[in-house]
N, C-alpha and C positions, 0 to 999 in steps of 0.2 A: 403545459406539463410535459417536459422534455423526456421523461422516463415513465409516462403513464403505461400501465400494463406490464412493466418489467419487474423482475425479482432480482435483487442483488445481494450477494454475500460480502461483507467487508471484514477483514480481519484487523486485529489491533484497534477495534472501533470503540474501545472504552475510554480513549482520551486522545489528545493531540490531533494529527492530521486525520486519523481514522474516525474519530468522533465527528469532525467537521464534514467528512466525506458522507458518513452515514445521514447525518442531519440534511446535507444538501440533496442527497439522493431522494430522501423522503419528502422534502419540499417540492420536489419535481415530479412526484407520483409513484416513485418506486416503493416496493414492499422490501423491507431490508431485514436481513439477518445480521445482527450486531454480535460479532464474535470477538472475544477477548479472553486472555488467560486468567484475568481478573473477572469473575463472574459478577461480582457486585458492581463493578464499572460498566459491564455489558448491560445489566438490568437498569442502571441509572440512564444510560443513553437510550435504550430501547423505550423506557418509560417516558422519558422526555419527548420523544417522536410521537408517541401515543397521545400524550397530553396536548400536543399541537395538532392532533386529528390525523396524523400519519399512521402507517401500519408497519409494526416492527416486532422482531422476536429476538430476545436475548438468547445467546448461546456461549457457553464457557468451553474453551478448547485450546489445546496447544497445537499450533501449526506445525510442529516438528514431529508429531505423533500420528501416524496414519490412521489409527481408529478414531482420533478426534476430528481429522479433517474429513473422513468419510461421513461421521455423524453430522458435521457442520453442513455438508452438502445435502445429506438426507433431511436436515431440518428444514432446508428452504423447500424441498419437495413436499415434505409432510404438511408444512404450514400453508404453502401458497401454490404448490402443484406444479411449479416449473422452476427453471433457472436461467437467467439471461446474462448475469454480470458477476464476475469474481474479481475483488480487488485485493490483491495480495499487499496489504499495508503494514502489516506487523513487522517490527524490525528490532534489531539488538545491535548493540555496539560495545566495544571495549573503550576504556578511558583513553584520552589522548595522551600518549606516551611513546618512548622508544619501542620500536617493533619487537625487540627480544625480550622486553619486560612483560609482554602479554603472556600470560600463562596458557597451557594447552586446553584446559577446561573452558576457559572463556573463549579461545579460538573456535573450539568446536561449537560452542552455543551460537557464535556469531553466524557461522556457516550453516548450522542447523535451520536457524530461523530465517536467514536472508536468502539462502539458496535452496536447502532441502524443502523449505516451505513452499517454494514455487513449484517444485517437482511434485509434492504430494497433492497440491491443489490441482495441478494438471491431471494427475492420475485419477483423481476422483471427479473432477468437473467435466473434463473433455468427454468421457463416455456419455454423460448426461446431454451435453450439447449435441452429440451425434445421434443420440436416440430421439431427441426432439426434432432434429432435421431442419432447424432453421439458423444454424450458426450460433454464436455466442461472443462474448466479450471478456477478455482477461486484462486487467490493468495492474501493473506492480509498481509500488512506490520504490524506485531506485534511489539515486542521490547524484548530485554534482560531484561527490566523491569518487564515482565511477567514471567520470569523465576528465576530471582535473584534480587528480589525487595529490594530496600534500602530505608532508611528513607528520608523523604522530598517530595516524589513523591507518596505517598500511594494510592490516588485515581486514579491516572494515572497508576500506576502499576496494580491495580485491572482490570481497563478497558483492558490492554494488556493480562492479564491473562485470562480474558474472550474471548478475540480474539483467543487465543491459544486453549482453550477448544472448542470453537465453531468451529474452524477448524477441530479438530479431530472428533467431533461429526457429523459435516456435511459430512466429508470423509466417515465415516461409513455408513451413511444414503444413500448418493448419489452415493457410489462406484459402486453399481449393474447397474447403468445407465451410467457408464463411465464418471462420472462427477468428476474430480479430485479436491480436495481441500487442499491447502498447505498454510503455512505462513512462513515468514521470522522473524527473531529476530535480527534486527541490534543493534549494540552498538551505542551510540550517534555520529552523524557526524555534520559537519560544515554546518547546514542547518538553516533556520529562527527559528527553534525551540530550537536551543542550548542554547541561553540565559536563556530560561525558565527552561530548565533541570538543567543548573548549578546554577541558582538563579541569578547570576551576572557573565557575560561574561568577565573574566580578565585573563591575562596570568597566574596568580597564580592559579586560579581555574582550568583552562585547564590542567595545568601541574599536579596538583593533581589528577584529574580524569584520565589522560592519563597514569599515573603511575600505575593505576589499570588494565590496558590492557596489557597482556603480549607482544604483538606485537607491543606496544609502540606508538599507534596513534589513532586518531578518524577514524571512517569509513568514506569512500568517497562515494559520490552518485553512482559512477560506480561499486563500490563493490556490492551494493544493487542491481543495475540494472543487473549486470551479474547473480546473483544468481536468479533473477526473470526470466531472460531469459532462464535459464537452466530448471526451474521448469514449464515454459510455453512450452517448446519444446517437441517434440515427443520423445526425448532422456529420458525424465522423465515420459513416459507413464504408468509406474508401480509404480510410486511414488505418494502416497496420505497420507493425515493425518500427514505430517511432519511439525515440527517447526524447521526450519533450521537456526542455529545461525551463523550470519554474524558478528563476534564480536572480531576478533583478539585474541580469548582466554579468553574474559571477563568472561564467565560464568563457566570456569573451576574452 
């Protein structure tokens, strides 16, 4: 059990990558707060974990609202008495389209979820880590879009570039307190956001995109979950500030 005795909060855990991360963490012994904007999805995932003998608590919350993020962190403390891992997985994107066609409201939402969400998680989790006095672990789901930006997703690309830079800066600042901060950079996967990334989810568009991935496929949620498992485990105790590409060679 690589996460035995640890408590993890995973945002956007009601589907896609976040669901896989929550399930994988529970399999390895973590007690998990399953946070999602969709409360029913959070309950479904938490219920599935408990049916498998794991420990999980569903929590409905918006990562862009400070009061919700505070309540999410408090839920971990109330349910399990500690906090060890925070996974900023919740994400949002605009549809693949010319940059000036993205309206201001959508732009604001992309940055609120993908960037402000990281800030709010730090605001509410870091003081808990400090009080506990044994460090902590923050992992953010960034994207290959922040490393190898392509046309059509300009503002989303920028938000993920910010996530990567924030990861490195937070790691440098919090390292002396043994608070590790890393991010993963997945290539697109078969999740609810895929049609937005492709512009239109058709076999032809999928094939065109997959042709740019040397290993010849989209990412799978378990690819991402396994990477997050490693970064959260004690095996990675000396790894911080890393933007780990989980992309089948897309960024080469």
